[in-house]
VEXDREN-2710 file (C-alpha; in Angstrom, 1 decimal):
% VEXDREN-2710
k/r/px/py/pz
1/MET/110.9/150.2/181.9
2/ALA/110.3/146.8/181.2
3/GLY/106.5/145.8/182.2
4/GLY/106.0/150.0/181.3
5/SER/102.6/151.0/179.6
6/GLN/103.1/153.9/177.3
7/SER/99.6/155.9/175.8
8/GLN/99.8/155.3/172.1
9/GLU/98.7/158.7/170.0
10/PRO/96.7/158.0/167.0
11/ALA/99.6/158.4/163.8
12/VAL/99.5/162.1/162.1
13/GLY/96.7/162.0/159.6
14/SER/94.8/159.0/160.6
15/GLU/90.9/159.8/161.8
16/VAL/90.7/160.0/165.7
17/PRO/88.1/157.4/166.6
18/ARG/84.5/158.4/167.3
19/LYS/83.3/157.9/171.0
20/LYS/80.6/155.4/171.3
21/GLY/77.6/155.6/173.7
22/LYS/73.5/155.8/173.9
23/ALA/71.5/158.6/173.2
24/THR/67.9/159.5/172.8
25/ILE/65.5/161.8/171.3
26/ASP/66.3/164.6/172.8
27/THR/69.7/163.8/172.9
28/LEU/71.1/163.1/169.2
29/ARG/72.4/165.7/167.4
30/ILE/73.5/166.5/164.2
31/GLY/76.3/164.8/163.2
32/CYS/76.1/161.7/165.3
33/LEU/76.3/157.9/163.4
34/ALA/73.4/155.6/164.7
35/MET/71.1/152.5/163.4
36/VAL/68.8/153.8/161.1
37/ALA/65.6/151.2/159.3
38/LYS/65.1/151.5/156.2
39/GLU/64.3/148.5/153.2
40/GLY/63.3/145.6/156.4
41/ARG/67.2/146.5/158.1
42/HIS/68.8/148.9/159.7
43/ARG/71.6/150.6/158.5
44/ARG/74.2/152.7/159.4
45/ALA/73.6/156.5/158.5
46/GLU/74.6/159.8/159.2
47/ILE/72.7/163.2/160.9
48/LEU/72.5/165.8/158.7
49/SER/69.1/167.6/160.0
50/ILE/66.8/167.5/162.7
51/LYS/63.4/169.3/162.3
52/GLU/60.5/169.6/164.0
53/THR/57.0/168.9/162.1
54/LYS/53.5/168.2/163.1
55/SER/53.5/165.2/163.4
56/GLY/57.0/165.0/165.6
57/ARG/60.9/165.6/165.5
58/GLN/62.3/163.8/162.3
59/PHE/65.5/163.7/161.3
60/TYR/67.8/163.9/157.8
61/CYS/69.9/160.9/157.4
62/ASN/72.6/159.7/155.1
63/PHE/73.1/156.2/154.9
64/ASP/76.3/154.5/154.5
65/ASN/76.8/153.1/150.1
66/PHE/73.2/154.8/149.5
67/ASN/74.1/157.3/147.0
68/LYS/72.6/161.1/148.3
69/ARG/69.5/160.7/146.0
70/LEU/68.5/157.8/148.6
71/ASP/68.8/160.3/151.5
72/GLU/65.6/160.9/153.6
73/TRP/63.4/162.4/156.4
74/VAL/63.1/159.5/158.9
75/PRO/60.8/159.5/162.3
76/ALA/62.2/159.1/165.6
77/VAL/60.9/155.4/165.7
78/ARG/62.9/154.1/162.7
79/ILE/66.0/154.6/164.9
80/ASP/67.1/152.0/167.1
81/PHE/68.1/153.7/170.3
82/ASN/69.3/150.3/172.0
83/GLN/72.4/150.5/169.9
84/ASP/75.2/152.6/170.4
85/VAL/75.6/156.1/168.5
86/GLU/78.8/157.2/167.3
87/TRP/79.0/160.6/168.9
88/PRO/80.6/163.4/166.0
89/ASN/84.4/164.2/167.3
90/PRO/85.0/168.5/168.5
91/GLU/86.2/170.3/166.0
92/LYS/89.6/171.2/165.7
93/PRO/90.8/174.5/166.9
94/LYS/91.6/176.7/163.5
95/GLU/95.4/177.6/163.8
96/PRO/96.0/181.5/163.3
97/LYS/97.6/182.6/159.9
98/LYS/100.8/184.2/160.0
99/ALA/100.4/187.6/158.8
100/ALA/101.9/187.9/155.3
101/ALA/104.1/190.8/154.4
102/PRO/102.5/193.3/152.2
103/VAL/102.7/193.0/148.4
104/ALA/102.1/196.1/146.2
105/LYS/99.2/195.1/143.5
106/LYS/98.3/197.7/141.5
107/THR/94.5/197.8/140.2
108/THR/92.1/199.4/138.1
109/ALA/89.1/200.0/138.7
110/PRO/86.7/200.1/135.4
111/LYS/86.0/203.0/134.2
112/LYS/82.0/204.3/134.6
113/GLY/79.3/202.7/132.1
114/GLN/82.6/199.9/131.3
115/LYS/81.2/196.3/132.1
116/ARG/83.4/193.9/133.8
117/PRO/84.8/191.3/131.9
118/VAL/83.0/187.6/131.1
119/ALA/85.1/185.8/133.3
120/THR/84.6/188.3/136.5
121/ARG/80.5/188.0/135.8
122/GLU/80.4/184.2/135.2
123/ALA/82.0/184.0/138.8
124/SER/80.1/186.3/140.7
125/THR/76.8/185.0/139.4
126/ALA/78.0/181.8/140.6
127/SER/79.0/183.0/144.1
128/GLU/75.8/185.0/144.0
129/GLY/73.9/181.6/143.8
130/GLU/72.2/182.7/140.9
131/THR/72.3/181.1/137.5
132/PRO/70.5/182.7/134.4
133/ARG/70.1/180.0/132.4
134/ASP/67.4/176.8/132.8
135/TRP/69.6/174.0/132.6
136/ASN/70.1/170.8/134.1
137/GLY/72.7/169.1/133.1
138/SER/75.9/167.6/130.2
139/LEU/77.0/165.7/127.7
140/GLU/80.2/167.4/126.0
141/SER/81.1/166.9/122.2
142/GLN/84.4/165.2/122.3
143/LYS/86.8/163.5/119.7
144/ALA/89.4/160.8/120.3
145/THR/90.2/158.0/118.1
146/PRO/88.9/154.8/119.6
147/ASP/90.8/152.0/119.8
148/ALA/90.3/150.0/117.0
149/GLU/91.5/146.7/118.4
150/GLY/88.6/143.6/119.3
151/ASP/87.1/140.4/118.5
152/ASP/83.7/141.8/117.0
153/LYS/83.5/142.0/113.0
154/PRO/82.3/145.3/112.5
155/ILE/80.4/145.5/109.3
156/LEU/81.1/149.2/107.6
157/ALA/79.0/152.1/106.8
158/LEU/81.4/154.2/104.9
159/ASP/83.6/151.4/103.4
160/LEU/82.5/148.1/102.3
161/ASP/85.2/147.1/100.9
162/GLU/87.5/146.7/103.6
163/ALA/86.0/145.0/107.3
164/THR/87.8/146.9/110.0
165/PRO/88.9/145.1/113.3
166/GLY/87.2/146.7/116.2
167/ALA/84.8/148.2/118.1
168/GLU/84.7/145.6/121.8
169/ASP/82.1/146.0/124.2
170/ASP/83.3/147.8/126.7
171/ASP/81.6/147.6/129.5
172/ASP/83.1/151.2/131.7
173/ALA/80.7/153.8/133.0
174/MET/80.1/156.7/131.2
175/ASP/81.6/160.6/132.7
176/ILE/78.8/162.7/133.4
177/ASP/80.2/166.3/135.2
178/ASP/79.4/167.2/138.8
179/ALA/79.3/170.3/137.8
180/VAL/79.1/173.3/135.6
181/ALA/83.0/174.3/136.0
182/GLU/83.7/170.4/135.3
183/ALA/81.4/170.8/132.5
184/VAL/83.6/173.8/131.0
185/LYS/87.0/171.7/131.5
186/ALA/85.8/168.4/130.1
187/LYS/85.5/170.3/126.9
188/ASN/88.8/168.3/125.2
189/GLN/88.6/165.1/127.3
190/PRO/88.4/162.1/125.5
191/PRO/84.7/160.0/125.6
192/GLU/84.3/157.2/127.8
193/HIS/82.4/154.0/126.5
194/PHE/80.0/152.8/128.5
195/SER/77.0/150.0/128.8
196/ARG/74.1/150.6/129.1
197/GLU/73.2/147.9/131.3
198/GLU/75.5/148.7/133.9
199/GLU/74.2/152.1/133.8
200/ILE/70.6/151.6/134.4
201/GLU/71.6/149.0/137.4
202/LYS/73.5/151.5/138.6
203/LEU/70.7/154.4/138.9
204/ARG/68.2/151.2/140.1
205/THR/70.2/150.3/143.0
206/GLY/72.1/154.0/143.7
207/GLY/70.1/156.4/142.9
208/SER/71.9/159.3/140.6
209/MET/75.7/159.5/139.9
210/THR/75.8/162.9/139.8
211/GLN/76.2/165.3/142.2
212/ASN/76.3/169.1/141.7
213/GLN/78.4/170.6/143.9
214/ALA/76.4/174.2/144.6
215/GLU/74.0/172.1/145.9
216/ILE/75.4/169.3/148.5
217/SER/75.3/171.1/151.7
218/ARG/71.1/171.6/151.0
219/ILE/69.0/169.3/152.5
220/ARG/65.7/168.6/151.1
221/ASN/63.0/170.3/152.3
222/ILE/60.1/168.6/151.3
223/SER/59.4/164.8/152.6
224/LYS/56.8/163.8/150.8
225/VAL/54.2/165.2/148.0
226/GLN/50.8/163.7/147.0
227/PHE/50.1/164.4/143.2
228/GLY/46.9/163.5/142.4
229/LYS/46.4/160.0/142.8
230/TYR/50.5/159.2/143.2
231/ASP/52.6/159.6/146.1
232/LEU/56.0/162.0/145.1
233/PHE/58.7/161.4/147.7
234/PRO/61.4/164.1/145.8
235/TRP/65.2/163.6/145.7
236/TYR/66.2/167.2/145.6
237/PHE/66.0/170.9/147.5
238/SER/63.4/172.4/145.9
239/PRO/62.7/176.5/146.6
240/TYR/59.1/175.8/148.0
241/PRO/58.1/178.4/151.2
242/GLU/59.8/177.8/153.6
243/MET/56.4/176.9/156.1
244/PHE/56.2/173.8/153.8
245/THR/59.2/172.5/155.7
246/GLN/57.2/172.0/158.3
247/GLU/54.8/169.8/156.7
248/ASP/55.1/166.3/156.5
249/LEU/52.8/165.7/153.7
250/MET/52.0/168.9/150.6
251/TYR/49.1/168.7/148.5
252/ILE/49.5/169.6/144.6
253/CYS/46.9/170.3/142.6
254/GLU/47.7/168.0/138.7
255/PHE/46.1/170.3/137.1
256/CYS/46.7/174.0/138.0
257/LEU/50.0/173.1/140.0
258/CYS/48.8/174.9/143.1
259/TYR/50.6/173.6/146.1
260/TYR/48.8/173.6/149.8
261/GLY/50.0/171.9/153.6
262/ASP/46.6/171.7/154.5
263/LEU/43.7/169.3/153.7
264/LYS/41.0/170.7/154.5
265/ALA/42.6/174.1/152.3
266/PHE/43.9/171.7/149.2
267/THR/39.8/170.0/149.4
268/ARG/38.7/173.0/149.1
269/HIS/40.6/174.4/146.2
270/ARG/39.9/170.7/144.3
271/GLN/36.2/171.8/144.7
272/LYS/36.7/175.1/142.9
273/CYS/39.5/173.7/140.8
274/THR/37.8/173.7/137.1
275/MET/40.9/173.3/134.9
276/GLN/41.2/170.2/133.4
277/HIS/44.2/170.5/131.0
278/PRO/47.5/172.6/131.1
279/PRO/46.7/176.0/129.9
280/GLY/47.7/176.6/126.2
281/ASN/47.6/175.0/122.8
282/GLU/47.4/171.2/122.6
283/ILE/49.2/170.6/119.2
284/TYR/49.7/167.0/119.1
285/ARG/47.0/164.1/120.0
286/ASP/47.1/160.4/119.5
287/ASP/45.4/157.8/121.1
288/TYR/47.7/157.7/123.6
289/VAL/49.1/161.1/124.6
290/SER/48.4/165.0/124.4
291/PHE/50.9/168.2/124.2
292/PHE/50.6/171.2/124.7
293/GLU/52.7/174.4/124.1
294/ILE/52.9/177.2/126.8
295/ASP/53.9/180.3/126.7
296/GLY/56.0/181.1/129.9
297/ARG/55.3/185.0/130.0
298/ARG/51.5/184.5/129.9
299/GLN/51.1/181.8/131.9
300/ARG/53.7/182.6/134.8
301/THR/52.4/181.2/137.4
302/TRP/51.5/178.1/135.9
303/CYS/54.8/177.1/134.7
304/ARG/56.5/178.4/137.3
305/ASN/54.7/176.2/139.6
306/LEU/55.8/173.3/137.1
307/CYS/59.5/174.2/137.7
308/LEU/59.2/174.0/141.1
309/LEU/57.7/170.5/140.5
310/SER/60.9/169.7/138.6
311/LYS/63.2/171.2/140.6
312/MET/62.3/168.3/143.5
313/PHE/63.6/165.6/140.6
314/LEU/66.2/167.7/138.7
315/ASP/69.2/168.4/140.8
316/HIS/70.9/170.5/138.4
317/LYS/67.9/172.7/137.5
318/THR/68.7/176.2/139.2
319/LEU/66.1/178.5/137.0
320/TYR/62.1/178.3/138.4
321/TYR/61.5/181.9/138.2
322/ASP/61.8/184.0/135.6
323/VAL/59.8/181.8/132.9
324/ASP/58.8/184.6/130.6
325/PRO/61.8/183.8/127.9
326/PHE/60.7/179.7/127.5
327/LEU/57.9/177.9/125.8
328/PHE/56.7/174.6/127.3
329/TYR/55.5/171.4/125.5
330/VAL/54.2/169.5/128.3
331/MET/52.9/165.7/127.7
332/THR/49.6/164.4/129.2
333/THR/47.9/161.6/129.3
334/ARG/44.4/161.5/128.8
335/ASP/40.9/159.7/131.0
336/GLU/37.6/161.1/131.9
337/LYS/38.7/163.4/134.1
338/GLY/41.0/165.4/131.9
339/CYS/44.4/165.5/131.0
340/HIS/47.4/164.3/133.4
341/LEU/50.4/165.5/133.6
342/VAL/53.2/162.9/132.5
343/GLY/56.5/164.7/131.4
344/TYR/58.1/168.1/129.8
345/PHE/60.6/170.0/128.0
346/SER/61.0/173.5/128.1
347/LYS/62.9/175.6/125.5
348/GLU/63.8/178.9/124.7
349/LYS/62.5/180.9/122.6
350/GLU/65.8/182.2/121.3
351/SER/68.7/180.2/121.6
352/ALA/71.9/181.8/120.8
353/ASP/73.2/177.6/120.8
354/GLY/70.2/176.6/118.5
355/TYR/69.6/174.3/121.6
356/ASN/66.0/172.5/120.9
357/VAL/65.4/172.1/125.0
358/ALA/66.5/173.6/127.7
359/CYS/65.4/171.1/130.7
360/ILE/63.8/168.4/130.1
361/LEU/61.6/165.8/132.8
362/THR/60.1/162.7/133.3
363/LEU/57.5/162.7/136.5
364/PRO/59.3/159.4/138.4
365/GLN/56.2/157.6/138.4
366/PHE/55.7/157.4/134.3
367/GLN/59.7/156.9/134.6
368/ARG/60.8/153.5/132.5
369/LYS/57.7/153.3/130.7
370/GLY/59.0/155.1/127.0
371/TYR/57.7/158.7/128.2
372/GLY/61.0/160.1/127.8
373/ARG/61.7/158.9/124.4
374/LEU/58.6/160.3/123.2
375/LEU/59.1/163.8/124.4
376/ILE/63.2/163.5/123.2
377/GLN/61.3/162.9/120.2
378/PHE/58.9/165.7/119.8
379/SER/61.2/167.5/120.3
380/TYR/63.0/166.5/117.4
381/GLU/60.2/166.0/115.2
382/LEU/60.1/170.1/116.3
383/SER/63.5/170.7/115.2
384/LYS/62.2/169.0/111.4
385/ILE/59.6/171.4/110.8
386/GLU/61.6/175.2/111.8
387/SER/64.2/173.2/109.3
388/LYS/66.7/173.4/112.2
389/LEU/69.4/171.1/113.6
390/GLY/68.7/170.1/117.0
391/SER/70.6/170.0/120.3
392/PRO/69.2/169.9/124.0
393/GLU/71.0/172.3/126.2
394/LYS/74.6/171.1/127.6
395/PRO/75.2/170.1/130.7
396/LEU/72.8/166.7/130.6
397/SER/71.4/164.9/133.9
398/ASP/72.3/161.9/134.3
399/LEU/69.1/160.4/133.5
400/GLY/68.9/162.8/130.5
401/LEU/72.1/161.6/129.3
402/LEU/71.2/158.2/129.1
403/SER/67.2/158.9/128.0
404/TYR/69.6/160.7/124.8
405/ARG/72.0/158.3/124.0
406/GLN/69.9/155.3/123.8
407/TYR/67.4/157.3/121.9
408/TRP/70.7/158.7/119.4
409/THR/71.9/155.1/119.1
410/GLU/68.9/153.2/118.4
411/ASN/68.3/155.8/115.5
412/LEU/71.5/155.6/114.5
413/VAL/71.9/152.0/114.3
414/GLU/69.0/151.7/112.4
415/ILE/69.7/154.5/109.3
416/LEU/73.6/153.0/109.3
417/LEU/71.6/149.2/108.9
418/ASP/69.7/151.0/106.1
419/TYR/72.2/152.1/104.3
420/ASN/74.7/149.4/104.4
421/GLU/71.7/147.2/103.0
422/ARG/71.6/149.8/99.8
423/ASP/75.1/149.6/99.3
424/VAL/75.5/153.6/100.2
425/GLY/78.1/155.7/101.7
426/VAL/77.2/157.6/104.5
427/SER/79.1/160.5/106.2
428/ILE/78.3/162.2/109.7
429/GLU/76.6/165.6/108.1
430/THR/74.2/163.2/106.6
431/LEU/73.2/161.4/109.3
432/SER/73.2/164.5/111.1
433/SER/71.0/166.2/108.3
434/LYS/67.9/163.3/108.3
435/LEU/67.7/162.8/112.2
436/ALA/67.9/166.3/112.8
437/MET/70.8/166.1/114.8
438/THR/74.0/168.2/115.1
439/PRO/77.2/166.6/114.3
440/ASN/78.4/167.4/117.9
441/ASP/76.0/165.0/118.8
442/VAL/76.3/162.5/115.8
443/GLU/80.1/162.5/116.5
444/SER/80.2/161.8/119.7
445/THR/77.5/159.5/120.1
446/LEU/79.7/157.3/117.1
447/GLN/82.8/157.7/119.8
448/ALA/81.6/156.8/122.8
449/LEU/79.6/153.4/121.0
450/LYS/83.1/152.7/119.3
451/MET/81.4/153.3/116.1
452/GLN/83.9/155.9/114.5
453/VAL/87.5/154.2/113.7
454/TYR/90.6/155.4/112.3
455/HIS/91.9/153.0/109.7
456/LYS/94.2/153.3/106.9
457/GLY/94.2/156.6/106.5
458/GLU/90.8/157.1/106.6
459/HIS/87.7/157.8/108.9
460/LYS/85.1/155.0/108.8
461/ILE/81.6/154.7/110.6
462/ILE/81.7/150.9/111.7
463/LEU/78.6/148.5/112.9
464/PRO/79.7/146.6/115.5
465/THR/77.9/143.1/116.2
466/HIS/77.0/143.6/118.8
467/LEU/74.8/146.9/118.4
468/ILE/73.3/144.8/115.1
469/LYS/72.4/141.7/117.6
470/ARG/71.2/144.2/119.8
471/HIS/68.8/146.0/117.3
472/GLU/67.5/142.8/115.9
473/ALA/66.0/141.8/119.3
474/LEU/64.8/144.9/119.7
475/MET/62.3/144.5/116.6
476/GLU/61.4/141.1/117.7
477/LYS/60.4/142.3/120.8
478/GLN/58.2/145.2/119.0
479/LYS/56.6/142.3/117.1
480/THR/54.9/141.3/120.7
481/ASN/55.1/144.9/122.3
482/PRO/54.9/148.0/119.4
483/LYS/57.2/150.9/120.4
484/ARG/55.3/154.0/121.0
485/GLN/56.0/157.0/118.2
486/ILE/55.2/160.3/117.5
487/GLU/53.1/160.6/114.0
488/PRO/54.5/163.8/112.5
489/ALA/51.8/163.9/110.7
490/ARG/49.5/164.2/114.1
491/ILE/51.4/167.9/115.3
492/GLN/49.5/170.8/114.2
493/TRP/52.4/173.3/115.4
494/LYS/53.7/176.3/113.1
495/PRO/57.1/177.8/114.7
496/PRO/55.9/180.8/116.6
497/VAL/57.7/184.1/116.4
498/PHE/58.9/186.8/118.6
499/ASN/59.6/190.0/118.9
500/ALA/62.4/191.6/121.6
501/SER/59.3/192.5/124.4
502/THR/57.8/189.0/124.0
503/ARG/61.2/187.1/124.9
504/THR/61.8/188.2/127.6
505/TRP/60.6/190.3/130.9
506/ALA/58.0/193.3/129.8
507/TRP/56.6/194.7/133.0
END
């Protein structure tokens, strides 16, 4: 009928628009979208959780166009209640499932004393939320033949007679696995080229690029930590006792790593605490840093507290209680008050896969100052003393992958330039033995940087012009600002030998 109105229903599959309206601190609930102050302006954010603290009610907010690492607990004063909030849509009633016809299925019960298949046991472990290994993120060794078309004129390191056209600078983002299951699938996937400048910019503006799917629903439970003279804002969930979630500020002793929720109790502890360095043997010292070796079995409490602290900044770290099978190598800086924790890496006493690092972390207040490189270099120096090839446990975290790729790239370019000047051919095995890197890490790095090509029936290693220029610029910069290096002669360490009782639990 002309002039008549017709009700328009939303199209099938389209999102139903949210209802808007005013809210108060008491009516605001989980799922609402509100305007919350962040970095000097109000931004749209979703309320993911609400908790009561000693200072009042706080709301856990996920901001639009911000990474999950940048989620935070905010007080009510940062929420603009003058603007309308978007209320969550009511959940649709679930349709009852139709009963399926029964299908006879033959099952075989395992015999007494017979172990379940490995895949079944791994699935069961994952479903229970327990992971028996200490690891934190992934770069798989991948094989592919890069495209050998481009404008750069590379220098050949294997065949110096002919120049292979070649390795153009690609700015595609590197591929980082999101979960353990994805890491397994990634073994057969070709590596993606990456631009370090682009990745650093992403990390600065967006936080972490990885997301552990097993932890995605877990809300960060600690709002703020006072650690020495620094205030730390955790990035991820860490399994501290539940009572600390009600505290606005948690205090951690920077020497013994004990944690407190009350300032009076923490002050009393600091008056009594006599520890001034990590509870282990100092195996390296220069005018810049010191390294301590700590046995997880002998110093369980300290190592567990270290793992709890690191879990706040490592999305993929799952192990924090079973520290007996690990050695911890802790890097510190020194002053008149003692040795202050900067970072650490852990290492299995007996690694079936030959890993020289299980978990690695530089505390946020010391990141982007060269400490991460020192940790990585120190782990390889220990591998050289052991006469072994080292590799970090896979998968790596996003920041770990970025640091390792930078370290691998700088060392590979430097050694290839040296071989090129001497007009000597070089193989992946030679590079591996010189740098104490596994051949898989060498090859995956060469492929990610498009330094390995297939030309006229031969595999060749090339040095693109842009990498040479970058290395030359780095050398010029180091003339005025020398880069810190580990001095191998200062390392006072012998590879420890463990029997079966000291490698694992021995109660």
